[in-house]
matplotlib code that plots the C-alpha trace (Angstrom):
import matplotlib.pyplot as plt

x = [71.0, 68.3, 68.8, 65.1, 63.7, 62.8, 60.8, 58.9, 58.2, 54.9, 53.7, 55.1, 54.5, 50.7, 51.1, 53.7, 51.7, 48.4, 49.7, 53.0, 53.8, 53.4, 51.1, 50.0, 53.5, 54.6, 51.8, 52.1, 55.7, 55.1, 52.1, 54.0, 50.9, 48.8, 49.9, 49.5, 46.2, 47.6, 51.0, 50.4, 48.1, 50.7, 53.5, 54.9, 55.2, 56.7, 55.9, 58.1, 56.2, 57.3, 59.3, 60.5, 57.2, 57.7, 54.8, 55.8, 53.7, 51.4, 49.6, 47.0, 44.4, 45.1, 46.5, 43.6, 44.2, 47.9, 47.3, 44.7, 46.9, 50.0, 48.0, 46.5, 49.6, 52.2, 55.1, 58.6, 59.8, 58.2, 60.1, 59.2, 59.6, 58.9, 55.8, 54.6, 52.5, 49.6, 48.6, 51.2, 48.7, 47.1, 50.4, 49.5, 46.4, 48.1, 50.4, 52.4, 53.7, 56.9, 58.5, 58.1, 59.5, 61.1, 63.3, 67.0, 68.3, 71.7, 72.7, 75.8, 76.6, 79.1, 80.2, 81.8, 84.3, 85.4, 88.8, 89.5, 87.8, 89.2, 86.7, 84.0, 83.2, 80.2, 76.9, 78.3, 78.6, 79.8, 80.3, 83.9, 83.0, 80.0, 82.5, 82.8, 79.1, 79.4, 82.0, 80.0, 76.7, 78.4, 80.3, 77.4, 74.8, 76.9, 77.7, 74.1, 73.1, 76.0, 76.9, 73.4, 71.2, 69.0, 67.2, 64.9, 67.0, 65.8, 68.5, 67.5, 69.4, 68.9, 68.3, 71.5, 74.7, 74.1, 72.2, 69.9, 69.5, 66.2, 66.5, 62.9, 63.2, 61.0, 64.1, 65.7, 62.5, 62.3, 65.8, 66.0, 68.3, 71.2, 71.1, 71.1, 74.0, 76.0, 75.3, 76.2, 79.5, 80.3, 79.9, 81.7, 85.4, 86.4, 86.2, 87.6, 86.9, 88.5, 91.5, 92.3, 94.6, 94.7, 91.1, 91.5, 93.7, 93.7, 95.1, 96.1, 97.8, 94.8, 92.0, 88.5, 86.4, 84.2, 87.3, 88.7, 85.4, 85.3, 88.9, 87.9, 85.3, 87.6, 90.5, 88.3, 87.8, 90.7, 93.2, 90.6, 89.9, 93.6, 93.7, 90.3, 90.9, 94.6, 95.2, 99.0, 99.4, 100.5, 103.0, 100.1, 98.2, 101.2, 101.9, 98.2, 98.6, 102.0, 100.7, 98.7, 102.0, 102.9, 106.4, 108.7, 111.4, 108.9, 107.2, 110.5, 111.3, 107.9, 108.3, 111.6, 109.9, 106.9, 109.1, 110.7, 107.4, 105.0, 101.5, 99.2, 98.9, 102.7, 103.2, 100.6, 102.0, 105.5, 104.2, 102.4, 105.4, 107.8, 105.5, 104.9, 108.7, 109.3, 106.6, 108.2, 111.6, 110.0, 111.2, 107.9, 107.0, 103.8, 101.8, 102.7, 101.5, 98.2, 99.3, 98.1, 94.7, 94.4, 95.1, 92.6, 89.9, 90.4, 89.9, 87.0, 85.3, 81.7, 81.4, 78.2, 76.3, 75.8, 73.5, 70.9, 71.2, 71.2, 68.0, 64.7, 62.7, 65.0, 63.3, 64.6, 63.5, 60.9, 61.6, 60.2, 60.4, 61.6, 64.8, 64.0, 67.5, 68.0, 64.5, 65.6, 63.5, 64.8, 65.0, 65.4, 68.3, 69.9, 73.1, 74.6, 74.7, 75.4, 78.3, 75.7, 73.6, 74.4, 73.3, 73.7, 70.9, 68.3, 65.1, 63.9, 60.4, 60.4, 61.2, 58.7, 55.8, 56.4, 56.4, 52.9, 51.4, 50.9, 47.6, 44.5, 46.1, 44.7, 41.4, 43.1, 45.8, 43.2, 41.5, 44.7, 45.7, 42.4, 42.7, 46.3, 45.1, 47.2, 46.1, 45.9, 46.2, 49.1, 50.9, 50.5, 51.7, 54.8, 55.5, 55.4, 57.7, 61.5, 60.6, 59.5, 62.8, 63.0, 59.3, 59.9, 62.9, 60.7, 58.0, 60.4, 61.7, 58.2, 57.4, 60.6, 59.7, 56.2, 57.4, 59.6, 56.4, 56.9, 54.4, 50.9, 50.4, 48.7, 45.1, 43.9, 45.6, 43.9, 43.3, 45.6, 44.8, 41.8, 42.3]
y = [146.3, 147.6, 151.3, 151.7, 150.5, 153.9, 154.4, 151.1, 151.1, 152.9, 150.0, 147.2, 148.3, 148.0, 144.3, 143.6, 145.1, 143.5, 140.0, 139.4, 141.5, 139.2, 141.4, 138.5, 137.5, 141.1, 142.3, 139.1, 139.9, 143.4, 142.5, 140.1, 137.9, 140.9, 140.6, 144.3, 145.6, 148.7, 147.5, 147.4, 150.4, 152.6, 151.6, 154.3, 153.6, 156.0, 155.9, 157.4, 158.1, 159.1, 162.3, 161.9, 162.7, 161.6, 160.7, 160.2, 159.1, 156.8, 154.2, 151.6, 149.8, 146.4, 144.6, 145.6, 149.3, 149.0, 147.0, 149.4, 152.4, 150.7, 149.4, 152.8, 154.9, 152.4, 153.6, 153.4, 152.6, 151.7, 152.5, 151.1, 153.2, 152.9, 152.0, 155.3, 156.3, 157.2, 156.6, 158.3, 159.5, 161.5, 162.8, 166.5, 166.2, 165.0, 166.6, 163.6, 161.7, 159.7, 156.4, 153.6, 150.5, 149.3, 146.5, 146.8, 147.4, 147.4, 148.8, 147.7, 149.5, 148.4, 152.0, 152.0, 149.4, 151.5, 152.2, 148.4, 146.9, 147.2, 145.3, 147.9, 151.3, 153.4, 151.7, 148.9, 145.4, 142.0, 138.5, 139.4, 142.3, 140.5, 138.4, 141.4, 141.2, 137.4, 138.0, 140.9, 138.8, 135.9, 138.0, 140.2, 137.5, 135.3, 138.3, 139.2, 135.7, 134.6, 137.9, 139.3, 136.2, 137.4, 134.7, 136.3, 138.0, 138.8, 139.6, 141.4, 142.3, 146.0, 145.6, 147.2, 147.4, 146.4, 144.4, 145.2, 143.2, 143.4, 142.0, 141.2, 139.9, 141.6, 142.7, 144.3, 146.1, 147.6, 149.0, 152.8, 155.1, 154.9, 151.1, 150.9, 153.3, 151.2, 148.0, 149.7, 150.9, 147.5, 146.1, 149.0, 148.0, 149.9, 153.6, 156.9, 159.1, 159.2, 161.0, 158.4, 155.7, 153.2, 152.4, 149.3, 149.2, 146.2, 147.1, 144.8, 141.3, 139.2, 139.4, 139.9, 136.7, 138.4, 139.5, 136.0, 134.7, 137.3, 136.5, 132.9, 133.9, 136.3, 133.9, 131.5, 134.2, 136.6, 134.9, 134.7, 138.4, 139.2, 137.5, 138.7, 142.3, 142.2, 143.9, 143.9, 143.7, 147.3, 149.6, 151.8, 148.9, 147.5, 151.0, 151.2, 147.9, 148.8, 152.2, 150.3, 149.3, 152.3, 151.2, 152.5, 149.8, 146.9, 148.6, 148.7, 145.1, 144.0, 146.0, 144.2, 140.8, 141.7, 143.1, 139.7, 138.5, 139.8, 138.4, 139.6, 136.1, 135.6, 139.0, 138.4, 135.0, 136.7, 139.4, 136.9, 134.6, 137.4, 138.6, 135.2, 134.5, 137.7, 136.8, 133.4, 135.0, 137.5, 140.4, 142.2, 145.1, 144.8, 147.2, 145.1, 141.8, 141.9, 143.7, 140.8, 140.8, 144.6, 144.5, 141.7, 143.4, 146.7, 145.2, 142.8, 143.5, 144.7, 148.4, 149.5, 152.7, 153.0, 156.1, 153.8, 151.5, 154.2, 156.0, 154.6, 156.5, 155.8, 154.6, 151.6, 150.2, 147.4, 143.8, 143.0, 146.6, 147.1, 149.1, 151.9, 152.0, 148.3, 146.9, 144.1, 142.8, 143.5, 139.8, 138.1, 135.6, 133.2, 134.7, 131.3, 130.6, 134.2, 132.9, 131.2, 134.3, 136.0, 139.7, 139.5, 136.9, 138.5, 138.6, 141.9, 143.2, 142.8, 139.0, 138.2, 140.1, 138.4, 135.0, 135.5, 137.7, 135.0, 135.5, 133.5, 132.0, 134.1, 132.2, 128.8, 129.9, 131.2, 127.8, 125.9, 128.3, 127.6, 123.8, 123.9, 125.9, 128.9, 131.8, 134.1, 134.2, 136.7, 134.3, 131.5, 133.8, 134.7, 131.0, 130.2, 133.1, 133.6, 135.1, 131.7, 130.9, 134.3, 134.4, 130.9, 132.2, 135.0, 132.6, 130.2, 133.1, 133.9, 130.3, 129.9, 133.1, 131.8, 128.4, 130.0, 130.6, 134.3, 135.2, 133.7, 132.6, 135.3, 134.5, 137.8, 138.0, 135.0, 136.7, 138.7, 140.9, 139.8, 139.8]
z = [116.9, 114.7, 114.4, 113.4, 116.7, 118.0, 114.8, 115.0, 118.7, 118.4, 116.1, 118.2, 121.8, 121.6, 120.5, 123.1, 126.0, 124.9, 124.0, 125.7, 128.7, 131.8, 133.9, 136.1, 137.4, 137.4, 139.7, 141.8, 142.3, 143.5, 145.7, 148.0, 148.6, 149.6, 153.2, 153.4, 152.0, 150.3, 149.4, 145.6, 145.7, 147.3, 144.9, 142.6, 138.9, 136.4, 132.7, 130.0, 126.8, 123.3, 123.0, 126.6, 128.2, 131.8, 134.1, 137.7, 140.8, 138.9, 141.1, 140.5, 142.6, 140.9, 137.9, 135.7, 136.2, 135.5, 132.4, 131.1, 131.4, 130.0, 127.0, 126.5, 126.7, 125.3, 127.5, 126.1, 129.6, 133.0, 136.2, 139.7, 142.8, 146.5, 148.5, 149.9, 152.9, 150.6, 147.0, 144.8, 142.3, 145.1, 146.6, 146.0, 148.2, 151.4, 153.8, 154.8, 151.7, 152.2, 151.0, 153.5, 151.8, 148.6, 147.4, 147.9, 144.4, 142.7, 139.3, 137.5, 134.3, 131.7, 131.1, 134.5, 133.2, 130.2, 131.9, 132.0, 129.0, 125.5, 123.4, 123.6, 125.1, 126.0, 125.4, 123.3, 124.9, 123.6, 125.0, 125.9, 128.2, 129.5, 131.4, 133.7, 134.4, 135.0, 137.7, 139.2, 139.4, 141.1, 143.6, 144.5, 144.6, 146.9, 149.2, 149.6, 150.4, 152.7, 154.4, 154.9, 154.7, 151.9, 149.8, 147.3, 144.6, 141.1, 138.5, 135.3, 132.2, 131.6, 127.8, 126.7, 128.8, 132.4, 135.0, 137.9, 141.1, 143.2, 146.7, 147.7, 151.2, 153.8, 155.8, 152.8, 151.8, 155.3, 155.4, 155.9, 153.9, 156.4, 156.5, 152.7, 152.6, 155.0, 153.1, 149.8, 151.3, 152.5, 149.0, 147.3, 147.0, 143.9, 144.7, 143.4, 140.4, 136.9, 138.2, 140.8, 139.5, 142.4, 143.4, 145.5, 148.6, 151.0, 154.4, 157.2, 157.2, 156.3, 153.7, 154.9, 154.3, 151.7, 149.7, 149.9, 148.5, 145.8, 144.9, 144.4, 141.8, 140.1, 139.8, 137.8, 135.1, 135.4, 133.1, 130.4, 131.0, 130.7, 127.3, 125.9, 127.0, 126.2, 129.6, 129.3, 125.5, 124.7, 126.4, 127.6, 128.9, 130.8, 132.2, 133.5, 135.4, 136.8, 137.9, 140.6, 142.2, 144.4, 145.3, 142.6, 143.1, 142.9, 139.9, 138.0, 138.7, 137.6, 134.4, 133.7, 134.2, 132.0, 129.2, 128.7, 127.2, 124.5, 125.3, 128.1, 129.5, 129.7, 131.2, 133.8, 134.7, 135.0, 137.3, 139.6, 139.6, 140.6, 143.4, 144.8, 144.8, 146.7, 149.2, 149.8, 150.4, 152.8, 150.7, 150.1, 152.3, 154.4, 152.2, 149.1, 150.3, 148.4, 145.2, 143.0, 144.7, 144.4, 140.7, 140.1, 142.2, 140.5, 137.1, 137.9, 141.2, 140.8, 140.1, 141.8, 141.3, 145.1, 144.8, 143.3, 146.3, 148.9, 147.8, 149.2, 146.6, 143.6, 140.4, 138.6, 135.2, 135.5, 134.4, 130.9, 129.7, 126.1, 125.8, 123.4, 121.9, 121.3, 121.2, 123.6, 126.5, 130.0, 130.8, 134.2, 134.4, 136.8, 138.3, 139.0, 135.3, 134.2, 132.0, 129.8, 129.4, 126.1, 125.8, 122.1, 121.7, 124.0, 122.0, 120.6, 120.5, 116.7, 117.1, 119.8, 118.3, 115.0, 116.7, 118.1, 115.3, 112.7, 110.9, 111.9, 115.0, 117.8, 118.3, 118.1, 120.6, 123.0, 122.9, 123.5, 126.3, 128.1, 127.7, 129.1, 132.2, 131.6, 133.9, 130.9, 127.2, 127.3, 129.7, 127.2, 124.4, 126.2, 126.8, 123.2, 122.2, 122.7, 126.1, 127.5, 129.3, 131.0, 132.0, 133.5, 135.4, 136.9, 137.8, 139.4, 141.5, 142.6, 143.5, 145.5, 147.4, 148.2, 149.2, 151.9, 153.9, 154.3, 151.6, 151.0, 147.4, 145.4, 144.5, 143.1, 139.7, 138.0, 134.7, 132.6, 129.6, 127.6, 123.9]

ax = plt.figure().add_subplot(projection="3d")
ax.plot(x, y, z, "-o")
ax.set_aspect("equal")
plt.show()
């Protein structure tokens, strides 16, 4: 991370917003084919400027208005809110102003894993703890698709230490607050504050099908997590895991088995082996049947900020923003290959602006862009920078949504920013 990013943002953001920000695909995404005349016009945007100047309830008639203000003000962050009953910029002039629709959103923050990760803490993230995000993406993405039938999900790296998921299906956008809360609670398995030790309890004799499915994803990664995070390597770490076993007698037996070994991997294998042996002999109490699953789920099941999901008018950072602390672009990615996404190599604003800011190239690049039938020069510029793969991911998401037949192809945003 370049610690000077906050200092250089005022110089780099104008270049980024003028030459690289994909306003066309961005507005096309939020317009949903213009099936509703005022859908884009009634959308709330929030701009955070230098020195934490915060502008809420901004709204725009079209892409040109949005691009003009963003390029003029150079916001450090853009947040997206709900679609309201009236234009947000005029909210003080109307008596009835309320949120009507918005995408169903999820926010997963790495700091919520601080009690189970050992490689980093706070805002820091590395490839080892990104494995928690990999598991979370796969579990949540599959649950949303298979349990609720949603199809149009956009996953975005937050630029620093987490991920956001935007569920864009019409049915999801129309959910009221109570339905969003019920859905969030269904997906929230790890619960309890910092003072609660055991945060996952699986009642009954059988696992729910969604938990079985999540277990399958987790098992593929858990042994590696055990080794990378050294989950059982120290006396304190071992004690933390065994504290999840509420039966004192079983906890003592598991401690004896684990103490025979020194590495986290060997200790975990010993714990699993002992519990499975006791199960086969019929010597585990009913409430202990899923102790292995409870441990795995507590360490690696998605930890959701459900308040973000519940709120219809909650703001969430827009894709393709620049994170002001890291300078990284908030990039879309494919959750099905989340293990290949490396947050450490996400391009920064310094990199991508340098890639397109070579002297004496602008006129030539404009000519080439027009010959290749790009809809705009900035779209072409983003394609020849390190953003290209992620812009393509976003465009593919849009095209898949439009091919579904629920949205007409957007035909309004033919031109992006003119250089």
